[in-house]
PDB file of N, CA, C, O and CB in Angstrom:
ATOM      1  N   MET A   1     -22.884  28.999 -13.911  1.00  0.00           N
ATOM      2  CA  MET A   1     -21.497  29.320 -14.171  1.00  0.00           C
ATOM      3  C   MET A   1     -21.362  30.251 -15.384  1.00  0.00           C
ATOM      4  O   MET A   1     -20.615  31.228 -15.339  1.00  0.00           O
ATOM      5  CB  MET A   1     -20.697  28.039 -14.390  1.00  0.00           C
ATOM      6  N   ALA A   2     -22.084  29.943 -16.458  1.00  0.00           N
ATOM      7  CA  ALA A   2     -22.001  30.780 -17.656  1.00  0.00           C
ATOM      8  C   ALA A   2     -22.519  32.189 -17.376  1.00  0.00           C
ATOM      9  O   ALA A   2     -21.976  33.165 -17.894  1.00  0.00           O
ATOM     10  CB  ALA A   2     -22.794  30.144 -18.809  1.00  0.00           C
ATOM     11  N   GLU A   3     -23.571  32.299 -16.555  1.00  0.00           N
ATOM     12  CA  GLU A   3     -24.103  33.624 -16.229  1.00  0.00           C
ATOM     13  C   GLU A   3     -23.083  34.431 -15.443  1.00  0.00           C
ATOM     14  O   GLU A   3     -22.937  35.632 -15.668  1.00  0.00           O
ATOM     15  CB  GLU A   3     -25.410  33.504 -15.431  1.00  0.00           C
ATOM     16  N   GLU A   4     -22.366  33.776 -14.513  1.00  0.00           N
ATOM     17  CA  GLU A   4     -21.339  34.473 -13.742  1.00  0.00           C
ATOM     18  C   GLU A   4     -20.221  34.944 -14.661  1.00  0.00           C
ATOM     19  O   GLU A   4     -19.722  36.059 -14.506  1.00  0.00           O
ATOM     20  CB  GLU A   4     -20.775  33.562 -12.635  1.00  0.00           C
ATOM     21  N   ASP A   5     -19.819  34.105 -15.620  1.00  0.00           N
ATOM     22  CA  ASP A   5     -18.773  34.487 -16.564  1.00  0.00           C
ATOM     23  C   ASP A   5     -19.213  35.673 -17.415  1.00  0.00           C
ATOM     24  O   ASP A   5     -18.432  36.590 -17.668  1.00  0.00           O
ATOM     25  CB  ASP A   5     -18.403  33.302 -17.461  1.00  0.00           C
ATOM     26  N   ALA A   6     -20.465  35.649 -17.854  1.00  0.00           N
ATOM     27  CA  ALA A   6     -20.983  36.755 -18.662  1.00  0.00           C
ATOM     28  C   ALA A   6     -21.021  38.041 -17.852  1.00  0.00           C
ATOM     29  O   ALA A   6     -20.645  39.101 -18.353  1.00  0.00           O
ATOM     30  CB  ALA A   6     -22.385  36.425 -19.194  1.00  0.00           C
ATOM     31  N   LEU A   7     -21.471  37.958 -16.607  1.00  0.00           N
ATOM     32  CA  LEU A   7     -21.514  39.140 -15.749  1.00  0.00           C
ATOM     33  C   LEU A   7     -20.108  39.669 -15.507  1.00  0.00           C
ATOM     34  O   LEU A   7     -19.882  40.877 -15.568  1.00  0.00           O
ATOM     35  CB  LEU A   7     -22.200  38.816 -14.412  1.00  0.00           C
ATOM     36  N   ARG A   8     -19.170  38.785 -15.236  1.00  0.00           N
ATOM     37  CA  ARG A   8     -17.783  39.192 -15.005  1.00  0.00           C
ATOM     38  C   ARG A   8     -17.226  39.880 -16.251  1.00  0.00           C
ATOM     39  O   ARG A   8     -16.543  40.899 -16.142  1.00  0.00           O
ATOM     40  CB  ARG A   8     -16.909  37.970 -14.623  1.00  0.00           C
ATOM     41  N   ALA A   9     -17.510  39.335 -17.424  1.00  0.00           N
ATOM     42  CA  ALA A   9     -17.019  39.931 -18.668  1.00  0.00           C
ATOM     43  C   ALA A   9     -17.589  41.331 -18.859  1.00  0.00           C
ATOM     44  O   ALA A   9     -16.879  42.236 -19.297  1.00  0.00           O
ATOM     45  CB  ALA A   9     -17.379  39.045 -19.871  1.00  0.00           C
ATOM     46  N   LEU A  10     -18.851  41.512 -18.537  1.00  0.00           N
ATOM     47  CA  LEU A  10     -19.478  42.822 -18.715  1.00  0.00           C
ATOM     48  C   LEU A  10     -18.974  43.842 -17.716  1.00  0.00           C
ATOM     49  O   LEU A  10     -18.720  44.990 -18.080  1.00  0.00           O
ATOM     50  CB  LEU A  10     -20.976  42.701 -18.599  1.00  0.00           C
ATOM     51  N   THR A  11     -18.825  43.443 -16.464  1.00  0.00           N
ATOM     52  CA  THR A  11     -18.446  44.410 -15.439  1.00  0.00           C
ATOM     53  C   THR A  11     -16.963  44.737 -15.480  1.00  0.00           C
ATOM     54  O   THR A  11     -16.554  45.768 -14.946  1.00  0.00           O
ATOM     55  CB  THR A  11     -18.813  43.887 -14.071  1.00  0.00           C
ATOM     56  N   ASN A  12     -16.147  43.895 -16.096  1.00  0.00           N
ATOM     57  CA  ASN A  12     -14.710  44.144 -16.185  1.00  0.00           C
ATOM     58  C   ASN A  12     -14.325  44.802 -17.502  1.00  0.00           C
ATOM     59  O   ASN A  12     -13.141  45.006 -17.772  1.00  0.00           O
ATOM     60  CB  ASN A  12     -13.944  42.846 -16.018  1.00  0.00           C
ATOM     61  N   CYS A  13     -15.291  45.127 -18.303  1.00  0.00           N
ATOM     62  CA  CYS A  13     -15.004  45.636 -19.643  1.00  0.00           C
ATOM     63  C   CYS A  13     -15.929  46.809 -19.959  1.00  0.00           C
ATOM     64  O   CYS A  13     -17.005  46.605 -20.521  1.00  0.00           O
ATOM     65  CB  CYS A  13     -15.163  44.516 -20.704  1.00  0.00           C
ATOM     66  N   PRO A  14     -15.529  48.041 -19.608  1.00  0.00           N
ATOM     67  CA  PRO A  14     -16.404  49.192 -19.875  1.00  0.00           C
ATOM     68  C   PRO A  14     -16.876  49.293 -21.324  1.00  0.00           C
ATOM     69  O   PRO A  14     -18.046  49.607 -21.545  1.00  0.00           O
ATOM     70  CB  PRO A  14     -15.690  50.455 -19.509  1.00  0.00           C
ATOM     71  N   PRO A  15     -16.013  49.039 -22.335  1.00  0.00           N
ATOM     72  CA  PRO A  15     -16.534  49.082 -23.710  1.00  0.00           C
ATOM     73  C   PRO A  15     -17.619  48.034 -23.955  1.00  0.00           C
ATOM     74  O   PRO A  15     -18.522  48.245 -24.764  1.00  0.00           O
ATOM     75  CB  PRO A  15     -15.398  48.879 -24.704  1.00  0.00           C
ATOM     76  N   CYS A  16     -17.523  46.893 -23.244  1.00  0.00           N
ATOM     77  CA  CYS A  16     -18.541  45.850 -23.400  1.00  0.00           C
ATOM     78  C   CYS A  16     -19.888  46.337 -22.887  1.00  0.00           C
ATOM     79  O   CYS A  16     -20.931  46.030 -23.464  1.00  0.00           O
ATOM     80  CB  CYS A  16     -18.123  44.568 -22.659  1.00  0.00           C
ATOM     81  N   ILE A  17     -19.857  47.101 -21.796  1.00  0.00           N
ATOM     82  CA  ILE A  17     -21.104  47.636 -21.245  1.00  0.00           C
ATOM     83  C   ILE A  17     -21.746  48.573 -22.256  1.00  0.00           C
ATOM     84  O   ILE A  17     -22.962  48.553 -22.445  1.00  0.00           O
ATOM     85  CB  ILE A  17     -20.849  48.373 -19.905  1.00  0.00           C
ATOM     86  N   LEU A  18     -20.924  49.399 -22.910  1.00  0.00           N
ATOM     87  CA  LEU A  18     -21.460  50.303 -23.927  1.00  0.00           C
ATOM     88  C   LEU A  18     -22.022  49.513 -25.099  1.00  0.00           C
ATOM     89  O   LEU A  18     -23.058  49.877 -25.655  1.00  0.00           O
ATOM     90  CB  LEU A  18     -20.375  51.277 -24.413  1.00  0.00           C
ATOM     91  N   SER A  19     -21.341  48.429 -25.481  1.00  0.00           N
ATOM     92  CA  SER A  19     -21.834  47.584 -26.570  1.00  0.00           C
ATOM     93  C   SER A  19     -23.149  46.931 -26.179  1.00  0.00           C
ATOM     94  O   SER A  19     -24.062  46.821 -26.997  1.00  0.00           O
ATOM     95  CB  SER A  19     -20.796  46.510 -26.940  1.00  0.00           C
ATOM     96  N   LEU A  20     -23.244  46.496 -24.925  1.00  0.00           N
ATOM     97  CA  LEU A  20     -24.477  45.879 -24.444  1.00  0.00           C
ATOM     98  C   LEU A  20     -25.620  46.884 -24.500  1.00  0.00           C
ATOM     99  O   LEU A  20     -26.717  46.559 -24.953  1.00  0.00           O
ATOM    100  CB  LEU A  20     -24.297  45.346 -23.008  1.00  0.00           C
ATOM    101  N   GLU A  21     -25.361  48.105 -24.038  1.00  0.00           N
ATOM    102  CA  GLU A  21     -26.401  49.134 -24.065  1.00  0.00           C
ATOM    103  C   GLU A  21     -26.847  49.410 -25.498  1.00  0.00           C
ATOM    104  O   GLU A  21     -28.042  49.554 -25.758  1.00  0.00           O
ATOM    105  CB  GLU A  21     -25.895  50.431 -23.406  1.00  0.00           C
ATOM    106  N   LYS A  22     -25.902  49.483 -26.423  1.00  0.00           N
ATOM    107  CA  LYS A  22     -26.239  49.727 -27.828  1.00  0.00           C
ATOM    108  C   LYS A  22     -27.034  48.552 -28.385  1.00  0.00           C
ATOM    109  O   LYS A  22     -28.011  48.747 -29.109  1.00  0.00           O
ATOM    110  CB  LYS A  22     -24.959  49.959 -28.668  1.00  0.00           C
ATOM    111  N   GLY A  23     -26.615  47.331 -28.048  1.00  0.00           N
ATOM    112  CA  GLY A  23     -27.326  46.140 -28.509  1.00  0.00           C
ATOM    113  C   GLY A  23     -28.747  46.099 -27.992  1.00  0.00           C
ATOM    114  O   GLY A  23     -29.671  45.765 -28.733  1.00  0.00           O
ATOM    115  N   LEU A  24     -28.928  46.439 -26.721  1.00  0.00           N
ATOM    116  CA  LEU A  24     -30.273  46.459 -26.141  1.00  0.00           C
ATOM    117  C   LEU A  24     -31.133  47.542 -26.783  1.00  0.00           C
ATOM    118  O   LEU A  24     -32.330  47.354 -27.000  1.00  0.00           O
ATOM    119  CB  LEU A  24     -30.200  46.677 -24.625  1.00  0.00           C
ATOM    120  N   GLU A  25     -30.508  48.676 -27.083  1.00  0.00           N
ATOM    121  CA  GLU A  25     -31.240  49.755 -27.755  1.00  0.00           C
ATOM    122  C   GLU A  25     -31.711  49.296 -29.141  1.00  0.00           C
ATOM    123  O   GLU A  25     -32.844  49.569 -29.535  1.00  0.00           O
ATOM    124  CB  GLU A  25     -30.349  51.024 -27.879  1.00  0.00           C
ATOM    125  N   LEU A  26     -30.841  48.600 -29.875  1.00  0.00           N
ATOM    126  CA  LEU A  26     -31.216  48.102 -31.198  1.00  0.00           C
ATOM    127  C   LEU A  26     -32.326  47.064 -31.100  1.00  0.00           C
ATOM    128  O   LEU A  26     -33.230  47.038 -31.935  1.00  0.00           O
ATOM    129  CB  LEU A  26     -30.001  47.502 -31.907  1.00  0.00           C
ATOM    130  N   MET A  27     -32.262  46.203 -30.074  1.00  0.00           N
ATOM    131  CA  MET A  27     -33.305  45.200 -29.879  1.00  0.00           C
ATOM    132  C   MET A  27     -34.639  45.873 -29.588  1.00  0.00           C
ATOM    133  O   MET A  27     -35.674  45.469 -30.119  1.00  0.00           O
ATOM    134  CB  MET A  27     -32.930  44.241 -28.737  1.00  0.00           C
ATOM    135  N   ARG A  28     -34.613  46.899 -28.744  1.00  0.00           N
ATOM    136  CA  ARG A  28     -35.842  47.611 -28.387  1.00  0.00           C
ATOM    137  C   ARG A  28     -36.436  48.280 -29.634  1.00  0.00           C
ATOM    138  O   ARG A  28     -37.645  48.222 -29.859  1.00  0.00           O
ATOM    139  CB  ARG A  28     -35.562  48.670 -27.277  1.00  0.00           C
ATOM    140  N   GLU A  29     -35.583  48.909 -30.435  1.00  0.00           N
ATOM    141  CA  GLU A  29     -36.053  49.589 -31.642  1.00  0.00           C
ATOM    142  C   GLU A  29     -36.648  48.607 -32.653  1.00  0.00           C
ATOM    143  O   GLU A  29     -37.596  48.941 -33.364  1.00  0.00           O
ATOM    144  CB  GLU A  29     -34.907  50.365 -32.285  1.00  0.00           C
ATOM    145  N   SER A  30     -36.086  47.387 -32.715  1.00  0.00           N
ATOM    146  CA  SER A  30     -36.566  46.409 -33.695  1.00  0.00           C
ATOM    147  C   SER A  30     -37.791  45.654 -33.203  1.00  0.00           C
ATOM    148  O   SER A  30     -38.409  44.905 -33.960  1.00  0.00           O
ATOM    149  CB  SER A  30     -35.465  45.425 -34.031  1.00  0.00           C
ATOM    150  N   GLY A  31     -38.147  45.851 -31.926  1.00  0.00           N
ATOM    151  CA  GLY A  31     -39.322  45.187 -31.379  1.00  0.00           C
ATOM    152  C   GLY A  31     -39.052  43.800 -30.836  1.00  0.00           C
ATOM    153  O   GLY A  31     -39.994  43.081 -30.501  1.00  0.00           O
ATOM    154  N   GLU A  32     -37.766  43.394 -30.738  1.00  0.00           N
ATOM    155  CA  GLU A  32     -37.448  42.082 -30.176  1.00  0.00           C
ATOM    156  C   GLU A  32     -37.812  42.069 -28.698  1.00  0.00           C
ATOM    157  O   GLU A  32     -37.716  43.094 -28.024  1.00  0.00           O
ATOM    158  CB  GLU A  32     -35.944  41.738 -30.374  1.00  0.00           C
ATOM    159  N   PRO A  33     -38.234  40.900 -28.187  1.00  0.00           N
ATOM    160  CA  PRO A  33     -38.557  40.808 -26.759  1.00  0.00           C
ATOM    161  C   PRO A  33     -37.320  41.094 -25.911  1.00  0.00           C
ATOM    162  O   PRO A  33     -36.212  40.681 -26.253  1.00  0.00           O
ATOM    163  CB  PRO A  33     -39.125  39.412 -26.420  1.00  0.00           C
ATOM    164  N   MET A  34     -37.520  41.797 -24.816  1.00  0.00           N
ATOM    165  CA  MET A  34     -36.411  42.187 -23.950  1.00  0.00           C
ATOM    166  C   MET A  34     -36.278  41.225 -22.776  1.00  0.00           C
ATOM    167  O   MET A  34     -36.345  41.634 -21.617  1.00  0.00           O
ATOM    168  CB  MET A  34     -36.606  43.621 -23.441  1.00  0.00           C
ATOM    169  N   GLU A  35     -36.091  39.954 -23.081  1.00  0.00           N
ATOM    170  CA  GLU A  35     -35.857  38.959 -22.042  1.00  0.00           C
ATOM    171  C   GLU A  35     -34.359  38.911 -21.776  1.00  0.00           C
ATOM    172  O   GLU A  35     -33.550  39.064 -22.692  1.00  0.00           O
ATOM    173  CB  GLU A  35     -36.409  37.549 -22.458  1.00  0.00           C
ATOM    174  N   PHE A  36     -33.999  38.698 -20.521  1.00  0.00           N
ATOM    175  CA  PHE A  36     -32.589  38.662 -20.176  1.00  0.00           C
ATOM    176  C   PHE A  36     -32.168  37.250 -19.841  1.00  0.00           C
ATOM    177  O   PHE A  36     -32.898  36.500 -19.192  1.00  0.00           O
ATOM    178  CB  PHE A  36     -32.293  39.595 -19.009  1.00  0.00           C
ATOM    179  N   GLY A  37     -31.003  36.908 -20.285  1.00  0.00           N
ATOM    180  CA  GLY A  37     -30.428  35.597 -20.047  1.00  0.00           C
ATOM    181  C   GLY A  37     -29.130  35.500 -20.823  1.00  0.00           C
ATOM    182  O   GLY A  37     -28.797  36.394 -21.600  1.00  0.00           O
ATOM    183  N   VAL A  38     -28.416  34.449 -20.621  1.00  0.00           N
ATOM    184  CA  VAL A  38     -27.133  34.281 -21.290  1.00  0.00           C
ATOM    185  C   VAL A  38     -27.315  34.285 -22.804  1.00  0.00           C
ATOM    186  O   VAL A  38     -26.481  34.835 -23.523  1.00  0.00           O
ATOM    187  CB  VAL A  38     -26.455  32.981 -20.836  1.00  0.00           C
ATOM    188  N   PHE A  39     -28.390  33.681 -23.295  1.00  0.00           N
ATOM    189  CA  PHE A  39     -28.598  33.620 -24.740  1.00  0.00           C
ATOM    190  C   PHE A  39     -28.776  35.008 -25.335  1.00  0.00           C
ATOM    191  O   PHE A  39     -28.363  35.244 -26.470  1.00  0.00           O
ATOM    192  CB  PHE A  39     -29.811  32.757 -25.065  1.00  0.00           C
ATOM    193  N   ILE A  40     -29.378  35.928 -24.597  1.00  0.00           N
ATOM    194  CA  ILE A  40     -29.541  37.298 -25.092  1.00  0.00           C
ATOM    195  C   ILE A  40     -28.189  38.001 -25.117  1.00  0.00           C
ATOM    196  O   ILE A  40     -27.873  38.702 -26.078  1.00  0.00           O
ATOM    197  CB  ILE A  40     -30.548  38.090 -24.213  1.00  0.00           C
ATOM    198  N   ILE A  41     -27.400  37.822 -24.084  1.00  0.00           N
ATOM    199  CA  ILE A  41     -26.080  38.445 -24.037  1.00  0.00           C
ATOM    200  C   ILE A  41     -25.236  37.951 -25.198  1.00  0.00           C
ATOM    201  O   ILE A  41     -24.525  38.740 -25.821  1.00  0.00           O
ATOM    202  CB  ILE A  41     -25.378  38.149 -22.695  1.00  0.00           C
ATOM    203  N   GLN A  42     -25.298  36.664 -25.502  1.00  0.00           N
ATOM    204  CA  GLN A  42     -24.552  36.134 -26.634  1.00  0.00           C
ATOM    205  C   GLN A  42     -25.040  36.764 -27.927  1.00  0.00           C
ATOM    206  O   GLN A  42     -24.243  37.056 -28.818  1.00  0.00           O
ATOM    207  CB  GLN A  42     -24.679  34.608 -26.702  1.00  0.00           C
ATOM    208  N   GLY A  43     -26.348  36.976 -28.035  1.00  0.00           N
ATOM    209  CA  GLY A  43     -26.900  37.597 -29.232  1.00  0.00           C
ATOM    210  C   GLY A  43     -26.440  39.036 -29.391  1.00  0.00           C
ATOM    211  O   GLY A  43     -26.182  39.492 -30.505  1.00  0.00           O
ATOM    212  N   VAL A  44     -26.338  39.739 -28.295  1.00  0.00           N
ATOM    213  CA  VAL A  44     -25.901  41.132 -28.329  1.00  0.00           C
ATOM    214  C   VAL A  44     -24.464  41.228 -28.814  1.00  0.00           C
ATOM    215  O   VAL A  44     -24.117  42.142 -29.562  1.00  0.00           O
ATOM    216  CB  VAL A  44     -26.039  41.777 -26.943  1.00  0.00           C
ATOM    217  N   PHE A  45     -23.620  40.280 -28.387  1.00  0.00           N
ATOM    218  CA  PHE A  45     -22.205  40.325 -28.725  1.00  0.00           C
ATOM    219  C   PHE A  45     -21.854  39.477 -29.939  1.00  0.00           C
ATOM    220  O   PHE A  45     -20.674  39.298 -30.241  1.00  0.00           O
ATOM    221  CB  PHE A  45     -21.392  39.876 -27.551  1.00  0.00           C
ATOM    222  N   LYS A  46     -22.856  38.950 -30.644  1.00  0.00           N
ATOM    223  CA  LYS A  46     -22.582  38.124 -31.818  1.00  0.00           C
ATOM    224  C   LYS A  46     -21.731  38.930 -32.799  1.00  0.00           C
ATOM    225  O   LYS A  46     -22.069  40.066 -33.131  1.00  0.00           O
ATOM    226  CB  LYS A  46     -23.908  37.645 -32.492  1.00  0.00           C
ATOM    227  N   GLY A  47     -20.661  38.357 -33.248  1.00  0.00           N
ATOM    228  CA  GLY A  47     -19.779  39.031 -34.180  1.00  0.00           C
ATOM    229  C   GLY A  47     -18.586  39.696 -33.516  1.00  0.00           C
ATOM    230  O   GLY A  47     -17.641  40.089 -34.201  1.00  0.00           O
ATOM    231  N   PHE A  48     -18.609  39.831 -32.188  1.00  0.00           N
ATOM    232  CA  PHE A  48     -17.475  40.427 -31.491  1.00  0.00           C
ATOM    233  C   PHE A  48     -16.391  39.407 -31.181  1.00  0.00           C
ATOM    234  O   PHE A  48     -15.222  39.761 -31.024  1.00  0.00           O
ATOM    235  CB  PHE A  48     -17.938  41.081 -30.212  1.00  0.00           C
ATOM    236  N   TRP A  49     -16.790  38.115 -31.092  1.00  0.00           N
ATOM    237  CA  TRP A  49     -15.794  37.080 -30.760  1.00  0.00           C
ATOM    238  C   TRP A  49     -15.538  36.216 -31.951  1.00  0.00           C
ATOM    239  O   TRP A  49     -14.733  35.287 -31.879  1.00  0.00           O
ATOM    240  CB  TRP A  49     -16.252  36.219 -29.579  1.00  0.00           C
TER     241      TRP A  49
END
């Protein structure tokens, strides 16, 4: 259920998609593992809510 909510939030919010892309880019640059899951999405958007 949480994964569906996260996907819905991302696909219904174009600025969120851009934020996600920027967050993933920062993670890649810092060497963080690029595993996908709800916990990663929450980490990407930490501070936005």
